[in-house]
C-alpha positions in Angstrom: -14.2 -1.6 -22.7 -13.6 -4.1 -19.5 -10.3 -3.1 -17.8 -7.7 -5.9 -15.6 -5.8 -5.6 -12.6 -2.4 -7.0 -13.2 -0.2 -9.2 -11.1 3.3 -10.3 -11.1 3.6 -13.6 -9.0 5.6 -16.6 -9.1 5.1 -19.7 -7.9 7.0 -23.4 -6.8 5.3 -26.5 -7.3 5.8 -28.4 -4.6 3.9 -32.2 -4.3 1.5 -33.1 -2.4 2.7 -35.6 0.8 1.2 -36.0 3.8 3.1 -33.6 6.2 2.2 -30.7 4.0 -1.6 -31.6 4.0 -1.7 -31.5 7.6 0.4 -28.2 7.1 -2.1 -26.8 5.4 -4.7 -28.1 7.5 -3.2 -26.5 10.7 -2.7 -22.9 8.2 -6.4 -23.4 7.4 -7.2 -23.6 11.7 -5.3 -20.8 12.5 -6.2 -18.5 9.9 -10.2 -19.8 10.9 -9.3 -19.0 14.9 -7.7 -15.5 14.2 -10.6 -14.0 12.4 -13.4 -15.4 15.2 -11.2 -14.2 17.6 -11.5 -11.3 14.9 -15.6 -11.9 15.2 -15.9 -12.1 19.1 -12.8 -9.2 20.3 -13.2 -5.8 18.7 -9.8 -5.5 20.4 -8.1 -7.9 17.6 -6.6 -6.2 14.9 -8.3 -6.5 11.5 -7.6 -5.7 7.7 -8.3 -6.1 4.6 -7.8 -5.2 1.2 -10.2 -6.4 -2.5 -9.6 -5.5 -6.0 -12.1 -6.2 -8.8 -13.2 -6.1 -11.9 -16.7 -7.4 -13.1 -19.9 -6.5 -14.0 -20.2 -3.2 -11.9 -16.5 -2.7 -12.8 -13.3 -2.1 -11.1 -13.7 -1.7 -7.6 -11.0 -1.4 -4.9 -11.3 -1.4 -1.0 -8.5 -1.0 2.1 -9.6 -2.0 5.1 -6.7 -0.9 8.2 -6.9 -1.9 11.4 -8.2 2.0 12.8 -11.6 0.7 10.7 -10.5 3.6 8.0 -11.2 2.5 4.5 -9.8 3.7 1.4 -12.2 3.4 -1.3 -10.9 3.2 -4.7 -8.9 5.4 -4.1 -10.1 7.9 -4.3 -12.3 8.5 -0.9 -11.8 7.6 2.5 -14.7 6.6 4.5 -14.6 4.6 8.2 -16.6 0.7 9.4 -18.0 1.1 12.9 -18.3 -2.7 14.5 -21.4 -3.5 13.1 -20.4 -3.5 9.4 -16.8 -5.0 11.0 -18.9 -7.4 12.1 -20.7 -7.8 8.6 -17.4 -8.5 6.9 -16.5 -10.9 9.3 -19.3 -12.9 8.8 -19.1 -12.8 4.7 -15.8 -14.5 4.9 -16.5 -17.6 7.9 -19.9 -17.9 6.2 -18.4 -18.3 3.2 -15.6 -20.3 5.0 -12.8 -17.9 3.8 -10.5 -19.6 5.6 -10.0 -22.7 3.2 -10.1 -21.2 -0.5 -7.1 -21.6 -2.3 -4.6 -19.6 -2.7 -5.6 -19.7 -7.1 -8.5 -20.1 -8.8 -8.3 -20.7 -12.5 -5.1 -20.6 -14.7 -2.7 -23.2 -16.0 -1.7 -26.0 -14.1 1.8 -25.9 -12.3 3.1 -28.2 -14.6 2.1 -25.6 -17.4 3.1 -22.2 -16.2 5.7 -20.8 -18.3 7.1 -17.8 -16.8 4.4 -14.9 -18.1 2.9 -12.2 -15.9 -0.3 -13.8 -14.3 -3.8 -11.2 -15.1 -5.1 -11.2 -12.0 -8.9 -10.6 -12.3 -9.8 -10.3 -8.2 -8.2 -11.0 -4.9 -8.7 -11.1 -1.9 -6.1 -10.7 1.4 -7.2 -10.8 4.8 -4.7 -10.1 8.5 -6.2 -10.9 11.3 -4.7 -11.0 15.2 -1.0 -11.3 12.5 -2.0 -14.3 10.7 -2.5 -14.0 7.2 -4.8 -15.6 3.7 -4.9 -14.4 0.5 -6.5 -16.1 -2.8 -7.6 -14.2 -6.4 -8.9 -15.4 -9.4 -6.7 -15.3 -12.9 -8.3 -14.1 -15.9 -7.6 -17.1 -17.2 -9.1 -20.8 -16.8 -12.8 -21.8 -14.7 -13.7 -19.0 -13.2 -14.6 -20.0 -9.3 -18.0 -19.0 -8.6 -17.8 -18.8 -4.5 -14.4 -16.5 -5.5 -16.4 -14.0 -6.9 -19.8 -13.7 -5.0 -17.5 -13.7 -1.8 -15.2 -10.7 -3.1 -18.1 -8.9 -5.0 -19.8 -9.2 -1.7 -17.4 -7.3 0.2 -17.0 -5.1 -2.1 -20.9 -4.1 -1.9 -20.8 -3.8 1.9 -17.7 -0.9 1.8 -19.0 1.2 -1.5 -22.4 2.8 0.0 -20.3 3.5 3.0 -17.6 4.5 1.0 -20.0 7.3 -1.2 -20.8 8.9 1.9 -16.8 9.6 3.2 -14.0 12.2 2.0 -12.1 12.8 -0.7 -10.0 16.3 -2.3 -10.2 17.6 -5.3 -6.1 18.1 -5.2 -2.8 16.9 -3.2 -2.9 20.6 -2.2 -6.7 20.1 -0.3 -6.1 16.4 0.6 -3.3 17.7 2.1 -5.2 20.4 3.8 -7.7 18.0 5.2 -4.9 15.9 6.4 -3.7 18.8 8.0 -7.0 18.8 9.9 -8.0 15.7 10.7 -10.7 15.1 7.7 -8.2 12.4 6.8 -6.3 10.1 8.4 -2.8 9.8 8.0 -3.7 6.0 5.7 -4.6 8.2 2.8 -1.2 9.8 2.7 2.0 7.7 1.4 5.1 9.3 0.8 8.8 8.2 -0.5 11.7 10.1 -0.4 14.8 8.7 -1.6 18.4 10.6 -1.4 21.8 9.4 -2.7 24.6 11.2 -2.0 27.6 11.9 -5.2 29.9 10.3 -2.6 30.8 6.9 -3.2 31.9 5.8 -0.3 28.3 7.5 1.3 25.6 5.2 2.3 21.7 6.9 0.6 18.6 6.8 2.6 15.1 6.1 1.8 12.2 6.8 4.4 8.8 5.9 3.3 5.7 6.6 5.2 2.7 4.4 4.2 -0.5 3.1 6.4 0.5 5.1 8.9 3.6 3.5 9.4 7.1 5.3 8.6 10.2 2.9 7.4 13.5 3.9 6.8 16.4 1.8 5.3 20.4 2.5 4.2 20.3 2.1 0.3 23.2 2.3 -2.5 22.9 0.3 -5.4 24.9 -3.4 -6.1 26.7 -2.6 -2.6 24.1 -2.4 -0.2 20.3 -2.4 0.1 19.7 -2.6 4.0 16.5 -3.9 6.3 14.0 -0.8 7.0 13.5 0.2 10.8 9.8 0.4 11.5 7.5 2.6 13.0 3.7 3.8 13.3 4.0 7.3 12.7 2.8 9.6 15.8 0.2 11.9 15.2 2.6 14.7 16.6 5.1 13.2 14.5 2.5 13.1 11.7 1.9 17.4 11.7 5.8 18.0 11.6 5.4 16.1 9.0 2.8 17.9 7.5 4.3 20.7 7.6 7.6 20.1 7.2 5.6 19.8 4.4 4.2 22.9 4.0 7.0 25.2 4.7 8.8 24.2 1.8 5.9 24.8 -0.4 6.8 21.2 -2.2 4.0 21.3 -5.5 5.4 25.0 -6.0 8.7 22.8 -6.9 9.7 21.8 -10.6 9.3 17.9 -11.4 13.1 18.1 -12.5 16.3 20.0 -11.0 20.3 19.9 -11.1 21.7 18.6 -8.8 25.1 17.5 -7.5 23.1 14.7 -5.6 20.4 12.6 -6.2 16.8 12.8 -4.9 13.6 11.4 -5.5 10.3 12.7 -3.7 6.7 10.9 -4.5 3.6 12.3 -2.5 -0.1 11.2 -2.5 -2.5 11.6 -0.9 -5.6 9.4 -2.7 -5.2 9.2 -5.8 -3.4 12.6 -6.1 0.0 12.7 -6.2 3.2 14.5 -7.2 7.0 13.5 -7.6 10.3 15.5 -7.7 13.4 14.1 -9.4 16.4 15.8 -8.4 19.9 14.9 -10.4 22.9 15.7 -11.8 21.5 17.2 -15.4 23.3 19.3 -18.4 20.3 21.9 -17.4 21.4 25.0 -17.2 21.3 26.4 -13.5 19.5 29.0 -13.0 19.1 31.5 -9.6 15.2 29.8 -9.8 16.6 26.5 -9.7 18.5 26.8 -7.3 16.6 28.4 -4.5 14.2 25.0 -5.2 17.5 22.3 -5.6 17.6 24.7 -1.7 14.4 23.9 -0.6 14.6 19.7 -1.8 17.8 19.5 0.3 16.6 21.4 4.0 13.4 19.3 3.4 15.4 16.5 3.2 17.3 17.0 5.7 14.9 17.5 8.3 13.1 13.8 7.6 16.1 12.0 7.0 19.8 14.0 7.4 21.6 15.0 4.6 24.6 13.4 5.1 24.9 9.2 4.3 26.5 6.1 6.4 30.3 4.5 5.2 29.1 1.1 3.9 
């Protein structure tokens, strides 16, 4: 049975005038120069995400500027300088900078607003310049695009086979603490919404070695995210807080006055906890579990919201 990646995208039809053509040419040139700079200078940040469904099945890889690669969301590896150069060679030799944003699909004039089914996608960022291209399930297939996507994945797959995995979320957290897994293998999302309507909630996210925090109140405010790199010391504190709170032993649902939503993920392993006002019968065990969740949230984001 063939599986497909689904992605909802929105497009605007723009008539091609000469200024637009010139701008497109400049964008292609800028991205090509960025790839060449990354090829010549190992210090130039390079990130990449490729996901594809082809005759080899469903495959995906995410490369971070640190050199960490996450394969199929199940294994972590690290690329060396030779692998990095090889990936850049593939992109430059295929002339990826000049690739279309989309291959296949219906013409823009025939768009109906229905979700687009993406068969393969390539997203690359080099030195702050980014480009994305994808193959729509419908319409003509681009052999050049599919070949490049497959070659990029083929280059990384053997590295992933020798990489590090986790048998469970607890195992993954232990390997994060020991350093066997990198912070890029970890994601966390914590929402705290005070019962007091005059106070703002907070959304804290940790992903890709970065932390992001924003104020939030439905229908009132969605603040701009304030992001920062997560230092090694900060990450150790976070892992210690998760361990001391015994979060993996918390019930998935808890009765509470405030609203909390916690999602943890290490590679493919996930755990979620939700606390909210319910008709659930209180108990000492549930009260103690909620207290652990509240202390954890307070340690990370504070328990008192600001006024909007």
